[in-house]
C-alpha positions in Angstrom: 9.2 7.8 21.8 10.0 5.8 18.6 9.3 7.3 15.2 6.4 5.5 13.6 6.8 4.8 9.9 4.0 3.4 7.7 5.0 1.5 4.6 2.2 1.4 2.0 2.9 -1.0 -0.9 0.7 -1.5 -4.0 0.6 -1.3 -7.7 -1.1 2.1 -7.6 -2.2 1.7 -11.3 -3.1 4.6 -11.0 -3.0 6.0 -7.5 -6.3 7.5 -6.6 -8.0 9.6 -3.8 -9.0 6.4 -2.0 -5.3 5.5 -1.5 -4.3 8.9 -0.1 -7.5 9.1 2.1 -6.9 5.7 3.7 -3.2 6.5 4.2 -4.0 9.8 5.9 -6.5 8.1 8.1 -4.1 5.3 9.1 -1.4 7.9 9.8 -3.7 9.7 12.1 -4.9 6.6 13.9 -1.3 5.2 14.4 0.2 8.6 15.1 2.7 8.0 12.3 5.5 10.4 11.5 5.8 9.4 7.9 4.0 7.3 5.2 6.1 5.9 2.4 4.2 4.8 -0.7 6.0 1.9 -2.4 4.9 1.0 -6.0 5.4 -2.7 -6.7 6.8 -4.0 -10.0 4.0 -6.6 -9.7 2.6 -8.9 -7.1 4.7 -12.1 -6.7 1.4 -14.0 -6.2 -0.2 -12.7 -9.5 0.8 -13.2 -13.1 -0.9 -9.9 -14.1 1.5 -7.0 -14.7 0.5 -3.4 -14.1 -0.8 -1.4 -17.2 1.3 1.7 -16.6 5.1 1.5 -16.4 6.8 1.6 -13.0 8.3 5.0 -13.8 4.8 6.4 -14.6 3.2 4.9 -11.5 6.0 6.3 -9.3 5.7 9.8 -10.9 1.9 9.8 -10.4 2.4 8.9 -6.7 4.9 11.8 -6.4 2.3 14.1 -7.9 -0.5 12.7 -5.6 1.5 13.2 -2.4 3.0 16.5 -3.2 2.1 19.0 -0.5 1.7 16.5 2.3 4.9 16.7 4.4 4.3 13.2 5.9 4.0 11.5 2.6 6.9 10.3 0.4 7.5 7.8 -2.4 10.1 5.0 -2.7 10.9 3.3 -5.9 13.0 0.6 -4.2 10.8 -2.3 -5.4 10.8 -1.1 -9.0 14.6 -1.0 -9.0 15.0 -4.6 -7.7 15.1 -7.7 -10.0 11.8 -9.4 -10.4 10.2 -10.7 -8.2 10.5 -8.2 -5.3 9.3 -9.4 -2.0 7.8 -7.5 1.0 10.3 -9.2 3.3 13.2 -7.6 1.4 11.5 -4.2 1.5 10.8 -4.3 5.2 14.4 -5.4 5.9 15.7 -2.5 3.8 13.6 0.1 5.7 14.4 -1.5 9.1 18.1 -1.0 8.2 17.5 2.6 7.0 15.5 3.8 10.0 17.1 1.7 12.7 15.9 0.2 15.9 14.7 3.6 17.2 11.8 3.5 14.7 8.7 1.4 14.6 7.6 0.1 11.1 4.0 -0.5 10.0 3.1 -2.3 6.8 -0.3 -1.2 5.6 -2.5 -3.9 3.8 -6.1 -4.4 3.0 -8.2 -7.1 4.7 -8.3 -9.0 1.4 -4.6 -9.6 1.7 -5.0 -11.6 4.9 -6.0 -14.8 3.0 -2.8 -14.6 1.0 -0.5 -13.9 3.9 0.4 -17.6 4.3 1.8 -17.4 0.7 4.0 -14.5 1.4 7.8 -15.0 1.0 9.2 -15.2 4.6 5.9 -14.2 6.1 7.2 -14.9 9.6 10.1 -12.5 9.0 7.7 -9.7 7.8 5.6 -10.1 11.0 8.7 -10.1 13.2 10.3 -7.0 11.6 7.2 -4.8 11.5 3.6 -4.4 12.6 1.3 -5.5 9.8 -1.6 -3.1 10.0 -4.7 -4.5 8.4 -7.4 -2.2 7.1 -11.0 -3.1 6.6 -14.0 -1.1 5.6 -16.2 0.3 8.3 -19.4 -1.7 8.5 -17.8 -4.9 7.2 -16.7 -7.9 9.3 -13.3 -7.8 10.9 -10.5 -9.8 9.3 -10.4 -13.5 10.3 -6.8 -14.5 11.3 -7.8 -18.1 12.4 -6.3 -19.6 9.2 -2.9 -18.2 10.1 -2.3 -20.2 13.3 0.6 -21.9 11.7 2.5 -18.6 11.8 2.5 -18.8 15.6 0.1 -17.6 18.3 2.3 -14.6 19.2 2.3 -13.4 15.6 -1.4 -13.8 15.2 -2.0 -11.9 18.4 0.2 -9.1 17.1 -1.8 -9.0 13.9 -5.1 -8.6 15.8 -3.7 -5.6 17.7 -3.3 -3.6 14.5 -6.6 -3.7 12.7 -8.1 -0.4 11.4 -11.7 0.2 10.4 -11.1 2.7 7.6 -13.7 5.0 6.0 -15.6 3.5 3.1 -14.0 4.8 -0.1 -15.7 3.3 -3.2 -12.9 3.8 -5.7 -10.8 1.2 -7.5 -7.9 1.6 -10.0 -9.6 -1.1 -12.1 -12.8 1.0 -12.4 -10.8 4.2 -13.1 -9.0 2.5 -16.0 -12.3 1.3 -17.4 -13.7 4.8 -17.2 -10.7 6.2 -18.9 -10.9 3.8 -21.8 -14.6 4.7 -22.1 -13.8 8.4 -22.0 -15.9 8.8 -18.8 -15.3 11.5 -16.2 -12.9 10.5 -13.4 -12.1 14.0 -12.1 -13.6 13.2 -8.7 -11.5 10.0 -8.3 -8.0 11.3 -8.9 -6.0 14.3 -7.8 -6.0 17.0 -10.6 -2.2 16.6 -11.0 -2.5 12.8 -11.5 -5.3 13.2 -14.0 -3.3 15.9 -15.9 -0.3 13.5 -16.1 -2.5 10.6 -17.4 -4.0 12.8 -20.1 -0.7 14.4 -21.2 0.9 11.0 -21.4 -2.0 9.1 -23.0 -2.2 6.5 -20.3 -4.9 3.9 -20.0 -6.4 4.6 -23.4 
């Protein structure tokens, strides 16, 4: 049986319990052997840069996943020239793990609308399984606007849709609470919160 590897990209600014909860759920549903968290330098489709540095976000991720043998962190996108594209990342991991492994790229349902704008979207869909997460109780993602990517690719997308537990946590809200000196202890791992406080982040 092929090893199943989940690639989970995002800004993780900062990483919170929602990220790790969803990743653990996806790993269980897919039967993944490994989940690789990949902090992005920034989204190629957005002009907004993360608040914390790449090094800080990567370190917070390492602290957040410590103790989970299936979780790891890769700084590959932070080390590449800007912009860094998902297609390049997927190609790199496909080369690293080889044809004996099956890759899954984890995305939220809100990313489906932007998929047509992705650099070499067809290549991404051909090289890995795009696993789309949506919140339980919400409508399933609509792939009808992606028909130009090809019927086979759209059908492949529809096979990897996960209804994840509802986790009402966002990095934006955490940053707002930190600026306002509000309690965020229930939203972050203790190690990540300690790192934020010691380094004066998001103040």
